[in-house]
VMD Tcl script that draws the C-alpha trace (Angstrom):
set ca {
  {-138.39 78.95 -27.92}
  {-141.93 79.81 -26.92}
  {-143.95 80.48 -23.78}
  {-146.62 77.89 -23.17}
  {-149.31 80.00 -21.52}
  {-150.99 76.94 -20.08}
  {-148.08 76.35 -17.66}
  {-146.54 79.20 -15.73}
  {-142.85 79.67 -16.57}
  {-142.60 76.50 -18.68}
  {-140.01 76.81 -21.41}
  {-140.13 74.70 -24.53}
  {-137.73 74.34 -27.43}
  {-138.58 73.41 -30.98}
  {-136.45 72.54 -33.95}
  {-139.40 73.18 -36.26}
  {-140.73 69.66 -35.92}
  {-140.43 68.39 -32.36}
  {-141.05 70.18 -29.10}
  {-138.93 69.45 -26.02}
  {-139.31 70.77 -22.50}
  {-136.51 71.63 -20.13}
  {-134.79 68.44 -18.92}
  {-135.36 68.21 -15.17}
  {-134.79 64.47 -14.70}
  {-131.01 64.53 -15.23}
  {-131.00 61.26 -17.17}
  {-128.43 59.86 -19.59}
  {-129.00 58.69 -23.17}
  {-131.03 61.74 -24.17}
  {-131.96 61.37 -27.82}
  {-129.92 63.51 -30.20}
  {-133.07 64.03 -32.24}
  {-134.53 66.31 -29.56}
  {-133.46 69.87 -28.83}
  {-131.55 69.93 -25.56}
  {-131.44 72.38 -22.70}
  {-130.44 71.16 -19.22}
  {-131.03 73.01 -15.97}
  {-128.38 73.49 -13.24}
  {-125.83 73.95 -16.07}
  {-125.20 70.24 -16.39}
  {-122.21 69.53 -18.63}
  {-122.99 67.04 -21.37}
  {-120.74 65.23 -23.79}
  {-121.78 63.80 -27.15}
  {-120.71 60.17 -27.68}
  {-121.57 60.13 -31.39}
  {-125.16 59.04 -30.81}
  {-126.49 60.45 -27.54}
  {-125.73 63.27 -25.13}
  {-124.57 62.03 -21.72}
  {-123.56 63.71 -18.49}
  {-119.81 64.03 -17.96}
  {-118.68 62.18 -14.84}
  {-116.35 63.64 -12.21}
  {-114.41 61.59 -9.68}
  {-115.29 62.43 -6.12}
  {-112.23 60.73 -4.60}
  {-108.57 61.46 -5.23}
  {-107.67 57.83 -5.90}
  {-105.91 55.64 -8.46}
  {-107.46 52.90 -10.53}
  {-110.44 55.02 -11.60}
  {-112.50 53.11 -14.16}
  {-113.49 55.04 -17.26}
  {-117.28 55.34 -17.68}
  {-117.66 55.09 -21.43}
  {-116.21 58.32 -22.79}
  {-117.47 60.46 -19.89}
  {-114.47 60.63 -17.56}
  {-113.76 64.15 -16.32}
  {-111.68 65.01 -13.25}
  {-112.11 68.07 -11.11}
  {-109.48 70.11 -9.24}
  {-107.17 69.91 -12.28}
  {-106.30 66.30 -11.45}
  {-104.08 65.18 -14.33}
  {-104.37 61.50 -15.17}
  {-102.76 59.07 -17.59}
  {-104.31 55.93 -19.04}
  {-102.41 52.71 -18.17}
  {-104.27 50.56 -20.66}
  {-107.05 49.58 -18.26}
  {-107.75 52.40 -15.81}
  {-106.77 56.02 -15.25}
  {-104.04 56.82 -12.69}
  {-103.02 60.15 -11.19}
  {-99.82 61.65 -12.58}
  {-97.22 62.07 -9.83}
  {-95.17 65.15 -9.16}
  {-92.14 65.23 -6.89}
  {-92.59 67.70 -4.06}
  {-89.14 67.30 -2.53}
  {-85.69 68.11 -3.87}
  {-84.00 64.86 -2.86}
  {-81.99 61.86 -4.10}
  {-82.95 58.20 -4.30}
  {-86.50 58.85 -5.50}
  {-88.27 55.50 -5.70}
  {-89.63 54.20 -9.00}
  {-93.40 54.76 -9.27}
  {-95.67 52.08 -10.67}
  {-98.59 54.48 -11.16}
  {-98.76 57.65 -13.23}
  {-95.00 58.05 -13.55}
  {-94.14 61.69 -14.21}
  {-91.70 63.72 -12.13}
  {-91.77 67.49 -12.19}
  {-88.12 68.08 -11.25}
  {-86.81 67.57 -14.77}
  {-84.89 64.30 -14.84}
  {-82.05 64.55 -17.35}
  {-81.87 61.89 -20.05}
  {-79.25 61.11 -22.67}
  {-79.71 59.28 -25.95}
  {-77.60 56.12 -26.32}
  {-78.27 55.65 -30.04}
  {-81.39 53.54 -29.55}
  {-83.16 54.56 -26.34}
  {-83.04 57.27 -23.65}
  {-81.16 56.62 -20.37}
  {-81.50 58.59 -17.16}
  {-78.38 60.47 -16.14}
  {-76.65 58.73 -13.24}
  {-74.67 59.97 -10.31}
  {-71.62 57.99 -9.20}
  {-72.54 54.30 -9.16}
  {-71.31 51.27 -7.21}
  {-70.71 47.91 -8.90}
  {-70.14 44.38 -7.60}
  {-67.97 42.89 -10.36}
  {-66.77 39.59 -8.87}
  {-68.14 37.97 -5.72}
  {-65.69 36.65 -3.15}
  {-64.39 33.23 -4.21}
  {-61.20 31.18 -4.50}
  {-59.63 31.45 -7.97}
  {-56.42 30.22 -9.62}
  {-56.72 31.43 -13.23}
  {-57.67 34.49 -15.26}
  {-61.25 35.59 -14.47}
  {-63.45 38.20 -16.16}
  {-66.46 39.99 -14.75}
  {-69.76 40.11 -16.59}
  {-70.20 42.83 -19.20}
  {-71.06 46.17 -17.59}
  {-72.90 49.24 -18.93}
  {-71.56 52.73 -18.28}
  {-74.19 55.35 -19.02}
  {-72.54 58.68 -18.33}
  {-69.43 58.19 -16.15}
  {-65.96 59.17 -17.31}
  {-63.84 56.85 -15.19}
  {-63.69 53.97 -12.74}
  {-62.11 53.10 -9.38}
  {-61.55 49.35 -8.98}
  {-61.10 47.69 -5.57}
  {-59.56 44.18 -5.49}
  {-60.08 42.88 -1.95}
  {-57.81 39.87 -1.26}
  {-58.76 37.93 1.88}
  {-56.62 34.78 1.42}
  {-53.69 34.02 -0.89}
  {-51.32 31.14 -1.60}
  {-48.47 31.96 -3.96}
  {-44.77 31.42 -4.54}
  {-41.89 33.76 -5.08}
  {-42.25 36.57 -7.62}
  {-46.03 36.10 -7.79}
  {-47.63 38.51 -10.21}
  {-51.20 39.71 -10.76}
  {-52.64 42.47 -12.94}
  {-56.01 44.21 -13.30}
  {-57.25 44.72 -16.84}
  {-60.11 46.90 -18.11}
  {-61.58 45.76 -21.42}
  {-63.99 47.52 -23.75}
  {-66.60 45.65 -25.79}
  {-66.58 46.25 -29.55}
  {-70.17 47.35 -30.43}
  {-69.94 45.75 -33.90}
  {-68.37 42.36 -33.18}
  {-68.94 42.14 -29.38}
  {-65.28 41.18 -29.11}
  {-63.35 42.09 -25.97}
  {-60.62 44.67 -26.60}
  {-58.01 45.56 -24.00}
  {-58.15 49.19 -22.83}
  {-56.00 49.48 -19.71}
  {-53.60 47.18 -17.85}
  {-52.41 47.86 -14.32}
  {-48.89 47.30 -13.01}
  {-47.83 43.77 -12.11}
  {-48.04 43.35 -8.35}
  {-47.91 40.76 -5.60}
  {-51.45 39.68 -4.58}
  {-50.93 40.21 -0.86}
  {-53.91 40.07 1.50}
  {-55.46 43.52 1.58}
  {-57.29 46.01 -0.64}
  {-55.64 46.82 -3.99}
  {-56.84 49.83 -5.96}
  {-56.69 50.69 -9.66}
  {-57.99 54.00 -11.06}
  {-58.78 54.92 -14.67}
  {-59.92 58.49 -15.31}
  {-59.17 60.97 -18.12}
  {-56.49 63.49 -17.13}
  {-55.43 61.78 -13.91}
  {-51.77 62.54 -13.18}
  {-49.42 59.57 -12.71}
  {-46.90 62.00 -11.21}
  {-48.90 62.10 -7.98}
  {-48.96 58.32 -7.65}
  {-46.96 58.58 -4.41}
  {-49.77 60.43 -2.67}
  {-52.12 57.46 -3.06}
  {-52.27 54.36 -0.80}
  {-49.38 51.89 -0.99}
  {-51.56 49.31 -2.77}
  {-52.41 51.66 -5.66}
  {-51.63 49.35 -8.58}
  {-52.27 51.60 -11.55}
  {-53.42 54.98 -12.82}
  {-54.89 55.05 -16.33}
  {-55.92 58.13 -18.31}
  {-58.33 56.40 -20.70}
  {-62.03 57.33 -20.67}
  {-64.42 54.57 -19.70}
  {-66.52 53.31 -22.67}
  {-70.20 52.37 -22.54}
  {-69.65 48.59 -22.54}
  {-66.75 47.14 -20.56}
  {-65.61 44.41 -18.18}
  {-62.82 43.96 -15.63}
  {-60.44 41.03 -15.63}
  {-58.03 39.49 -13.10}
  {-54.85 38.26 -14.83}
  {-52.90 35.56 -12.98}
  {-49.47 36.24 -14.49}
  {-47.15 34.07 -12.37}
  {-46.82 31.76 -9.35}
  {-50.31 32.14 -7.84}
  {-51.71 28.88 -6.46}
  {-54.99 30.21 -5.05}
  {-56.48 33.61 -4.45}
  {-59.67 34.32 -2.50}
  {-60.90 37.78 -3.34}
  {-63.71 40.01 -4.57}
  {-63.73 42.89 -7.07}
  {-65.93 45.97 -6.72}
  {-65.90 49.34 -8.45}
  {-67.14 52.93 -8.43}
  {-68.19 54.62 -11.66}
  {-67.13 58.27 -11.41}
  {-68.64 61.17 -13.35}
}
mol new
graphics top color blue
foreach p $ca { graphics top sphere $p radius 0.5 }
foreach p [lrange $ca 0 end-1] q [lrange $ca 1 end] { graphics top cylinder $p $q radius 0.2 }
display resetview
């Protein structure tokens, strides 16, 4: 650095070959071959060829387009790249349930619990509600679609019969099947008591440690209490055992932790 006496207060830099004055224009693409000193403490970033000013975003918005390699956010605004633009990372400011899925910058600060299923990570669930069979008229054995249980121990099954035509000694049962993870075959896990499919709501419960001795304290249409744990993959089946001509009903369930 030297003082050029021909100009009051002018500062020049030299690398031994070239002389450069203080940069007062604030331009980009300053040659890397020249010694650099910027006034007003401008922050520069080297892109591998030139020195360029780092850009800050003046608005707290999503969809910010990266300007080359110069993107810098102020006010500690944490962002994540979505493959095209940069989005703000979300935090959750309220301790509440039913938090909606975010499509931008998905990160929650309340520590969602996850469990490994052997291949991927699943969020921990609270008690869940399932629609297993829609209301329809049936006259033969019917299975629900395969269901996935992520972290519940048991299940409460509601068989809601709205219309029934059957003869004497009619018999129906509710069956819970597990799905073999190797063969995908259906394997029986629990079978309720045989019962008459009267119009009304019939309930079957399967939960580890539940006591059959207290069966009498449950509603009159409690059709079974099973102690088996609920596996990850399962379905529920209506078994038409005897003398049922037509049954209009639906099957729903609660997964219980």
